[in-house]
N, C-alpha and C positions, 0 to 999 in steps of 0.2 A: 468559361474558364474553370478548370479544375482547381479546387482548393487544396492547399498543402495539408499535410497531416496536422500541423500546428494550428492552421486556420480552422480545421474541423474540430479540434479539441477546444479552441476558443469559442466556437459556436455552442458546444455542449455546455461550457461554463456559463455562457449567456442564457442558455435555455433553463438551467437550474434556477437562476435568479429571476428570470421572466415568469417561470411556472410557480414561483414561490414555494419551492420544495421545502418541506419541514419548516413552516413559518415560525413555529415556537422556538426551534433551535436558532434559526436565522436572526430572530429578534434579540436574542441575548448574546449572540456572537459578534465579534468585531468585524469579521469578514468571512467570505467563502474561502476555503483552503482547497483548491481544486487538484493540483498536482504540479510537479516540477521535474525537469530533466529533458531528455531527448525524445521527441515524437517518433524517432526511428530506432529506439532502443530495442535490443534483443531481450532485455530483462526488465520486467515491471515488478516493483515491490509494492505490496498493498498492506497497509496497516488498518487500524480500526477507525480512528477519528482524530482530529487535531486536538492538541493540548493547549495550554495557555500560551507558550512561546509561539506555536504554530499559528494560533488565532491572531496574535499580535503582528507577526511577520507576514502571514499569508502564504506560508510555504510549509509543506509537510516535513517532519523530522528535523527540526532545527534546535531542539533542546538537548538535554543530556543524552537521551536515547539516540538522537540524530548524530551527536558527536561520536558515539560508540559505533553507529552504523557507518559513518565515514571512515573510521579506523578499520572496520572489517572490509569495506570496499577497497581501501588501500592495500590490505593484505592480499587481495586477489587481483591487484593491478588495475582497479577501476576507480573512477571518480563519479560524483553525482551526475555530472553532465553526460556520462556514458549510459546511464540507466534512466528509467522513469519511476518516480515515486508518487504514490497517491494513497488515499484511504477509502474505505467503504463509505463512511459518513463524511460529508464535506464541511460541516459546521461543528464547532466545539460544543460537546454536551456540557451542561452546567456542572461546575465543580469537578470536571474530568470524570464524571460518572461513565459507566459503560454505555455504549449506544444501545438503544431499545430496539427490539425486533422490528417494529413498524418504521423506525428511522432507517435501519439497514435496508429494509424492503423498498422504501421510497427512493433511496439513492442507488440501488442495485442496477436499474436499467441504464443509468448514466455511466456507472463503472463498466458495464458490459459494452457500452458504446466506445468508451475510452480504449478498452482492450481491443475491440474490433478495428479501430483506427490504427493503433500502434502495431498490432500483429506481432507481439513478442514471441520469441522462441520459448521463453521460460517465465512463468509467473511465480514469484516468491510471496507466499502468504506469511505475514508477520503477526503471529499470535493467534489465539483461539477464535477471535471474532471473524477475521478475514478467512481463516481456514474453514470455519463452520459455514460461512455464507457461500464460499466457492466450492468446498468439498464437504457437503453436509454428512453428518454421521461419523466423521473422523475425529478422534481426540488428539490434540496437538502433542500431549505427553507420550502418546503411543506411536505417532507417525512422523515426528519431527526428523528432518534430515533425510527422509525417504521420498524420492521423486514419485509422483503420481500422475497418471494420464487420465484426463476426463474431458469430454466434449471436444476431442481432437487437440487438446492443449496439455502441455506438461506443466505441472505445478510442483513446487518444493515448499512444503509447510515447515516453517521455522518458528521458534519461540520469538516473542516480541523483544526487541533490544531493551526496552524498559524493564522487562521481567528479569533480565540478567543484571540490571543495575540494582534491583531490590533483592535478588537472590543470587549471591556470588557463585553458588554451585552451578547455576545455569550458564554463567559467562563462558567457560571453556567449551561447554556443550554447543552453545550458539556459534562460537568461533570455529569449532570443528565442522559443524553442519554447513556454515557459510563457505568454508573452504572447498566444499564439494561443488559449488556453482560452476567453476570453469570446466570441471570434468563432465558435469551433466550437459553443459552447452555443447561440448565436443561431440557427445553421443547423439544429440538431437539432429 
């Protein structure tokens, strides 16, 4: 019997726990925050790591940055159920510190498997960490809002929604860049 995409994603989630990926992070986190949304999504959004609210709820982007993300999705006629949202690192780093390079490396194979199962038309990297992992050498401040093709996949690097909450100047930039998503999907 062939497994559904969702069953395959569930298997990856179980594998992370079984393999004890990043045990130091896992030990201080409430739970694994794997991903949420449609396994058949055309768009996958990838952030850096769960924060406090995400760690408590077990779902990515549920805090203030998630509310802003929901607003931007609504602006382009989408809901969370239409897309798939995940992070590079699946456990909350202590005190919301940036994920460390070895933590990003440990979770990258699982992220690559998630992408391979979902087969999105467009991957939106949210912030410098996911952009750097998936499009090494590019600076988010220079390439945000510009679609990039790499490894047979189209990427759209964007500022992280949290950055726009802390820096009001980035808010409109992020909204403008986000508005390009439907146009980019049409061209793919």
